[in-house]
C-alpha positions in Angstrom: 90.7 118.0 84.0 92.4 115.4 86.5 91.6 111.6 85.2 91.1 110.5 89.0 90.1 107.0 87.9 92.6 106.5 85.4 95.5 107.6 88.0 94.0 105.1 90.5 93.8 102.4 88.3 97.2 102.7 87.1 98.6 102.9 90.5 96.4 99.6 91.5 97.9 97.7 88.1 101.5 98.6 88.6 100.8 97.1 92.1 99.5 93.9 90.7 102.3 93.8 88.6 105.1 93.8 91.0 103.0 91.1 92.6 103.0 89.4 89.6 106.6 89.3 89.0 107.4 88.3 92.8 105.1 85.3 92.2 106.7 84.5 88.8 110.0 84.2 90.5 108.4 81.6 93.3 107.4 79.7 90.1 110.7 79.7 88.3 112.1 78.0 91.5 109.3 75.6 92.0 107.8 75.2 88.3 104.6 74.4 90.3 101.7 74.2 87.9 99.0 75.9 90.5 101.6 78.6 91.4 101.9 79.3 87.5 98.4 80.1 87.1 98.2 82.1 90.3 101.2 84.0 88.0 99.0 84.5 85.1 95.8 85.4 86.7 97.5 88.3 88.7 99.2 89.3 85.7 95.9 89.2 83.7 94.7 91.3 86.4 97.3 93.9 86.2 97.1 94.2 82.4 93.2 94.8 82.9 94.1 97.6 85.4 96.6 99.2 83.4 94.4 98.9 80.2 91.5 100.2 81.9 93.6 103.7 83.0 94.9 104.7 79.6 91.9 107.0 78.9 93.0 110.5 79.7 96.2 109.3 80.2 97.3 108.1 76.8 94.0 108.1 74.6 91.3 111.1 74.9 89.2 109.8 71.8 85.9 108.8 72.9 85.9 106.2 70.4 89.1 104.8 71.3 87.9 104.9 74.9 84.8 103.2 74.3 87.1 100.3 72.3 89.2 100.2 75.5 86.1 99.6 77.8 85.0 96.9 75.4 87.6 94.6 75.4 88.9 94.8 79.0 86.3 92.5 80.8 87.6 89.8 78.7 91.0 89.5 80.3 88.8 89.8 83.8 87.7 86.6 82.7 91.0 85.1 81.8 92.1 86.1 85.3 89.4 84.5 86.8 89.3 81.3 84.5 93.1 80.6 86.0 92.4 81.7 89.5 89.4 78.9 89.5 91.8 76.4 88.2 93.7 76.2 91.3 91.0 74.8 93.6 90.3 72.3 91.2 94.0 71.2 90.5 94.3 70.9 94.6 91.1 68.8 94.1 92.6 66.8 91.5 89.2 67.4 89.2 91.2 67.3 86.0 88.1 67.4 83.6 86.2 69.9 85.5 89.6 71.9 85.3 89.2 72.0 81.4 85.7 72.3 81.4 85.7 75.5 83.8 88.6 77.0 82.3 87.1 76.8 78.8 83.7 78.1 80.1 85.2 80.9 81.6 87.0 81.8 78.3 83.9 81.3 76.5 81.7 83.7 78.5 84.5 86.1 78.1 84.8 86.1 74.3 80.8 85.8 74.3 80.3 88.9 76.3 83.0 90.7 74.3 81.3 90.0 70.9 77.8 90.8 72.2 79.6 94.4 73.3 81.2 94.7 69.6 77.5 94.6 68.4 76.4 97.8 70.1 79.8 99.3 70.5 79.6 103.0 70.8 82.0 106.2 71.8 82.3 106.2 75.3 80.8 109.2 77.1 82.9 111.5 79.3 81.9 113.1 82.6 83.1 115.9 84.6 83.1 116.6 88.4 84.7 119.8 89.3 88.1 118.9 88.6 87.7 115.8 87.5 87.1 114.1 84.4 86.1 110.3 83.9 84.6 107.8 81.5 81.4 105.8 81.6 81.3 102.7 78.9 78.5 102.1 76.5 77.7 98.4 77.7 74.4 99.3 79.7 73.0 98.8 83.3 72.1 95.3 82.5 75.2 93.7 80.8 77.6 95.1 83.6 75.2 93.6 86.1 75.5 90.2 83.9 79.4 90.5 84.1 79.8 91.4 87.8 77.1 88.4 88.8 79.1 86.1 86.7 82.6 87.2 88.3 80.9 87.5 91.9 79.4 84.1 92.0 82.3 82.4 90.4 84.7 84.5 93.1 82.4 83.2 95.8 82.7 79.9 95.0 86.4 80.0 95.4 86.1 81.8 98.6 84.2 79.1 99.9 86.7 77.0 98.9 89.6 78.3 100.4 87.5 78.8 103.7 86.5 75.2 103.9 90.2 74.1 103.3 91.0 76.4 106.3 88.6 74.9 108.5 89.4 71.4 107.8 92.9 71.7 108.2 94.7 70.8 111.6 98.2 72.5 110.5 97.5 76.3 111.4 99.9 77.6 108.9 98.0 75.9 106.0 94.8 77.2 107.9 95.9 80.4 108.2 96.9 80.9 104.7 93.8 79.7 103.3 92.0 82.2 105.2 94.3 84.9 103.9 93.6 84.0 100.3 89.7 83.6 101.0 89.9 87.1 102.2 91.8 88.3 99.2 89.0 86.7 96.7 86.5 88.1 98.9 88.0 91.6 98.1 87.8 91.1 94.6 84.2 90.3 95.1 83.4 93.3 96.6 85.5 95.1 94.4 83.7 93.8 91.3 80.3 94.3 92.2 81.0 98.1 93.1 82.4 98.3 90.0 80.2 96.6 87.7 77.0 96.2 89.3 76.9 99.8 91.4 79.6 101.7 88.9 76.4 102.9 87.1 75.5 105.2 89.6 75.7 108.6 89.0 78.7 109.3 91.1 80.4 106.5 89.1 83.9 108.1 89.9 83.6 107.9 93.8 82.2 103.7 92.8 85.5 103.4 90.9 87.6 104.4 93.4 86.1 102.6 96.4 86.3 99.7 93.9 90.2 100.3 93.4 90.8 100.3 96.9 89.6 97.0 97.4 91.0 95.7 94.5 94.7 96.9 95.9 93.5 95.4 99.4 93.0 92.0 97.5 96.5 92.3 96.1 98.0 92.8 99.4 96.4 89.4 100.9 97.0 87.5 97.8 100.6 88.7 98.0 100.6 87.6 101.7 99.0 84.0 101.1 101.6 83.0 98.0 104.7 83.9 101.0 102.9 82.6 103.9 105.1 79.9 105.6 103.5 76.6 105.6 105.6 74.9 107.6 
């Protein structure tokens, strides 16, 4: 059987890893904190997708796969925690930045603990030559995760769109719009993965979400290297 979702997630995760390495090289040159946080966020996104790709490629035990599904959302929250600090650093809202980062980390830990309390083996599904797995978090918990991530990312999208509209410098304006588009694709991918992913055709929704994640990575990489002068 072909673990189709795992293969797609591995490709996407390796793609994000390449992006993270490129951003890290920029950070090494500038040592700018915002670029460092950008690097960490993309690195955690890469780790999340590579970890999520292990079912069928590395692990076949349903208990182990259930544990993988338990822990990977925490790293999504960490990635978003670092992403969200960038607009706050631009605004120089130091106290809000710390509150936001701590809140997102606590949310991630709390959801992980709640999921651990009812940890059960993952459920394997088969469709033609494909095999894929469903977590045991339940529709309500997945919807909650998707809602928190989506609302937070939409706020980030709104910030970059606003930054783009108010800037008179065309290079800064275009880069802000590209970054906003990257986050918007993350929102769409998260909604499809967490909220719509409970559908009977879960492998199809997962494949579609992976496409949006990869498109997001392309746009975020473009924004990181877009000329501002």
